C-alpha positions as CSV (number, residue, x, y, z in Angstrom):
1,M,25.7,-6.2,-7.2
2,W,22.4,-6.9,-7.1
3,D,21.6,-3.7,-9.7
4,A,23.9,-5.2,-12.2
5,L,22.5,-8.2,-11.7
6,L,18.9,-7.0,-12.1
7,R,19.9,-4.9,-15.0
8,Q,20.9,-8.3,-17.2
9,V,17.9,-10.3,-16.3
10,F,15.3,-7.3,-16.5
11,Q,14.0,-9.3,-20.0
12,G,11.0,-10.8,-18.6
13,E,8.6,-12.1,-15.5
14,R,11.7,-13.7,-14.3
15,V,12.9,-10.5,-12.7
16,C,10.2,-10.7,-10.4
17,V,12.5,-13.5,-8.4
18,F,15.3,-11.1,-8.5
19,V,13.2,-7.4,-7.7
20,A,11.9,-9.5,-4.5
21,L,15.1,-10.7,-3.1
22,K,16.5,-7.1,-3.7
23,A,13.3,-6.0,-1.7
24,I,13.7,-8.4,1.2
25,I,17.4,-8.3,1.7
26,I,17.7,-4.1,1.4
27,N,14.6,-3.9,3.2
28,V,16.3,-1.4,6.2
29,N,14.1,-0.8,9.3
30,R,13.8,2.7,9.1
31,S,10.7,2.7,10.9
32,P,10.0,3.2,14.3
33,S,8.4,-0.2,16.5
34,F,4.8,1.6,16.6
35,S,2.9,4.5,15.1
36,L,-0.1,5.5,13.7
37,R,1.5,8.9,12.0
38,Y,0.5,7.4,8.4
39,G,-3.2,6.4,9.8
40,L,-5.5,3.5,10.7
41,D,-6.4,2.1,7.8
42,A,-10.5,1.6,7.7
43,P,-10.8,2.7,11.4
44,Y,-14.4,2.6,11.5
45,V,-14.5,-0.9,10.6
46,V,-11.2,-1.4,13.3
47,A,-13.3,0.2,15.6
48,C,-16.5,-1.9,15.3
49,I,-14.8,-5.5,15.2
50,L,-13.0,-4.6,17.9
51,A,-16.5,-3.5,19.6
52,V,-17.8,-6.5,18.5
53,G,-15.1,-8.6,19.7
54,T,-15.1,-6.7,23.2
55,L,-19.0,-7.5,23.8
56,L,-19.0,-10.8,22.9
57,L,-16.1,-11.5,25.3
58,G,-18.0,-9.5,28.3
59,V,-21.1,-11.7,27.6
60,A,-19.0,-14.7,27.5
61,A,-17.4,-13.8,30.7
62,Y,-20.8,-13.2,32.1
63,F,-22.1,-16.5,31.6
64,W,-18.5,-17.9,32.4
65,V,-19.2,-16.2,36.0
66,S,-22.9,-16.5,36.5
67,A,-23.2,-20.3,35.1
68,P,-19.7,-22.0,35.2
69,A,-22.0,-25.3,35.1
70,Y,-23.1,-24.4,31.8
71,F,-20.2,-22.6,30.1
72,N,-18.5,-24.0,27.2
73,P,-14.8,-22.2,26.4
74,W,-15.4,-22.6,22.8
75,E,-17.8,-19.9,23.4
76,L,-14.5,-17.8,23.6
77,L,-13.6,-18.3,20.0
78,W,-15.7,-15.9,18.8
79,P,-14.7,-13.0,20.5
80,L,-11.5,-13.9,20.4
81,S,-11.7,-14.4,16.4
82,F,-13.2,-10.8,16.2
83,L,-10.0,-9.2,19.0
84,L,-7.5,-10.9,16.9
85,V,-8.9,-9.2,13.5
86,G,-9.1,-5.7,15.1
87,G,-5.6,-6.3,16.6
88,W,-4.0,-7.3,13.4
89,M,-5.7,-4.5,11.3
90,L,-4.3,-2.3,14.2
91,L,-1.0,-3.7,14.0
92,Y,-0.8,-3.5,10.3
93,S,-2.0,0.2,10.5
94,G,0.9,1.0,13.3
95,C,3.8,-1.4,12.2
96,I,3.8,-3.7,9.4
97,K,3.4,-1.2,6.7
98,L,5.7,1.5,7.9
99,R,7.6,-1.3,6.8
100,H,6.5,-2.9,3.7
101,R,6.0,0.3,2.3
102,Y,9.6,-0.4,1.6
103,T,9.4,-3.4,0.1
104,L,6.7,-2.2,-2.3
105,L,9.7,0.8,-3.2
106,R,12.4,-1.8,-3.9
107,L,10.1,-3.7,-6.0
108,A,9.2,-0.3,-7.9
109,D,13.2,-0.1,-7.8
110,V,13.0,3.3,-6.9
111,R,16.5,5.1,-6.5
112,A,18.2,8.8,-5.4
113,G,17.1,11.1,-8.4
114,D,14.6,9.2,-10.0
115,K,11.0,10.8,-10.1
116,V,8.6,9.5,-8.6
117,L,4.5,9.6,-8.8
118,D,2.7,8.4,-5.6
119,V,-1.1,8.1,-6.5
120,G,-3.4,8.1,-3.8
121,T,-0.8,9.3,-1.4
122,G,-3.0,9.5,2.2
123,L,-0.4,10.5,4.7
124,G,2.6,9.8,2.5
125,L,3.1,6.4,3.3
126,L,5.2,5.8,0.2
127,A,5.8,9.2,-0.8
128,V,7.6,10.2,2.4
129,A,9.8,6.9,2.4
130,A,10.3,8.0,-1.6
131,A,11.6,10.8,-0.9
132,M,13.9,9.7,2.2
133,L,15.6,7.4,-0.4
134,G,16.1,10.7,-2.4
135,A,13.4,10.5,-4.8
136,D,11.9,13.6,-6.5
137,V,8.5,12.6,-5.3
138,V,4.9,14.1,-6.5
139,A,2.1,12.9,-4.0
140,L,-1.0,13.0,-5.5
141,D,-4.4,13.0,-3.4
142,M,-8.1,13.9,-3.1
143,W,-8.3,12.6,0.7
144,S,-11.3,10.1,2.5
145,V,-11.2,10.4,5.7
146,W,-13.2,7.0,5.7
147,D,-10.3,5.3,4.0
148,L,-7.8,6.3,6.8
149,S,-7.9,8.1,10.4
150,G,-6.5,11.7,10.0
151,N,-6.3,11.8,6.1
152,G,-5.8,15.1,4.5
153,R,-2.9,17.2,2.9
154,A,-2.2,18.9,6.7
155,G,-1.1,15.5,7.8
156,L,0.9,15.0,4.9
157,E,2.9,18.2,4.9
158,R,3.6,17.2,8.2
159,N,4.4,13.7,7.7
160,A,7.1,15.0,5.3
161,R,8.4,17.8,7.3
162,E,8.8,15.3,10.5
163,E,11.2,13.1,8.3
164,G,13.0,16.2,6.8
165,V,12.2,15.7,3.5
166,Q,10.4,17.6,0.7
167,L,7.9,17.0,-1.8
168,R,5.6,18.4,-4.3
169,V,2.0,17.6,-3.0
170,V,-1.1,17.9,-5.9
171,E,-4.7,17.4,-5.3
172,G,-6.3,15.9,-7.9
173,D,-8.1,12.5,-9.7
174,A,-6.1,9.4,-10.6
175,R,-8.5,9.1,-13.9
176,S,-7.3,12.4,-15.3
177,L,-3.6,13.0,-13.9
178,P,-2.5,16.4,-14.5
179,F,0.5,15.7,-16.0
180,P,2.3,15.4,-19.3
181,D,3.1,11.9,-20.8
182,S,6.4,10.0,-20.2
183,T,7.0,12.0,-16.7
184,F,8.0,9.9,-14.2
185,D,10.4,6.8,-13.8
186,A,8.1,5.1,-11.7
187,V,4.2,5.6,-10.5
188,V,3.4,3.8,-7.3
189,S,0.0,3.1,-5.8
190,N,-1.2,1.4,-3.0
191,F,-4.2,0.4,-1.4
192,V,-6.3,3.0,-3.8
193,V,-7.8,1.9,-7.1
194,H,-9.9,-0.6,-5.8
195,N,-11.8,2.4,-3.7
196,I,-12.8,3.9,-7.7
197,R,-16.3,2.0,-8.4
198,G,-16.9,1.1,-12.1
199,R,-14.8,-1.1,-14.3
200,E,-14.0,2.0,-16.7
201,D,-13.1,4.0,-14.2
202,R,-10.3,1.5,-13.0
203,K,-9.2,1.3,-16.5
204,R,-9.1,4.9,-16.6
205,A,-6.7,5.8,-13.5
206,V,-4.3,2.8,-14.6
207,A,-4.5,4.3,-18.0
208,E,-3.5,7.6,-16.4
209,M,-0.8,6.2,-14.2
210,W,1.1,4.0,-17.5
211,R,0.4,7.4,-19.4
212,A,2.7,9.6,-16.9
213,L,4.8,6.8,-16.8
214,R,8.1,7.1,-19.2
215,P,9.9,4.3,-21.2
216,G,11.9,1.8,-19.3
217,G,10.1,2.8,-15.8
218,I,7.7,0.9,-13.8
219,L,4.2,0.9,-13.0
220,L,3.5,-0.5,-9.1
221,I,-0.1,-1.1,-7.9
222,S,-0.5,-2.7,-4.9
223,D,-4.3,-3.7,-3.8
224,I,-6.7,-6.4,-2.3
225,H,-9.3,-6.1,-5.4
226,H,-9.0,-6.5,-9.1
227,V,-5.2,-6.9,-9.7
228,G,-6.2,-9.3,-12.2
229,E,-7.8,-7.0,-14.0
230,Y,-5.2,-4.7,-14.0
231,A,-3.0,-6.8,-15.2
232,Q,-5.2,-7.9,-18.4
233,Q,-5.3,-4.3,-19.2
234,L,-1.2,-3.5,-19.3
235,R,0.1,-6.9,-20.2
236,P,-0.1,-6.4,-23.6
237,Y,2.0,-3.2,-23.0
238,A,4.7,-4.1,-21.1
239,E,7.7,-5.5,-21.0
240,S,7.6,-7.2,-18.1
241,L,4.5,-7.7,-15.4
242,C,4.1,-10.1,-12.2
243,I,2.2,-10.1,-9.3
244,W,3.1,-10.8,-5.9
245,R,1.0,-12.0,-2.7
246,Y,1.5,-10.7,0.5
247,F,-0.5,-12.3,3.5
248,H,1.1,-10.4,6.3
249,T,-1.0,-7.3,5.3
250,F,-4.6,-6.5,6.3
251,P,-6.4,-7.2,4.2
252,F,-4.1,-9.2,2.2
253,S,-2.5,-7.8,-0.5
254,Q,-1.5,-8.0,-4.3
255,V,1.5,-5.9,-5.8
256,L,1.3,-5.6,-9.6
257,V,5.0,-4.5,-10.8
258,A,5.3,-3.6,-14.4
259,R,7.9,-2.0,-16.5
260,K,7.0,0.0,-19.7
261,P,9.0,-0.8,-22.9
262,Q,11.9,1.6,-23.8
């Protein structure tokens, strides 16, 4: 029913409402309750935040014990804030993103048999999930350990092997994709493009993803910065384009979904 409805109404930006509803309703829990097998995002940032929070909590506890008459409970606000943020980032990496990835793939309308490109795949969060849905997946990255703990081709291949799926792994640059025009039914990218320094280089990456997308295909870019910039670049060429905001991810994210005209 949902697929027929989507095909009927995919005439403009109103489709975003229906695609989002479909993503929420069909987002089946396929993931463990907590696992860092797909890496800890921004590991050094998380470590620093938790370390500062722990240090401040220790200082507050010291003054509470040594000089209780002068202790103000509001002094706990800062250490608890740091610990809350660090805990949220840890929870996102170990739990939230394992479920959120299926929402992204539903927004990209990924189906069994589709040819899908995951740009900046990392440890395969989207690529492996797309392959589990029956898609023919190409996973591309240059792999940086700064952005993701344990990041690397070996980790990606391990995750694919443990999930019992096969995918093609390519080492390459998003600004110069090694694929012919109109190759993929869907191109997806999660928390990647903002890491490319310079607006012109980001534009090149977005243009390359659009070039590799077949007519009628969907480009999905989930990111924390510059999403309006990507939308401005693509809007003149897209049959439909919308941006969704998510506040349960950390950092908060925006998801651009654009369909290429037939």
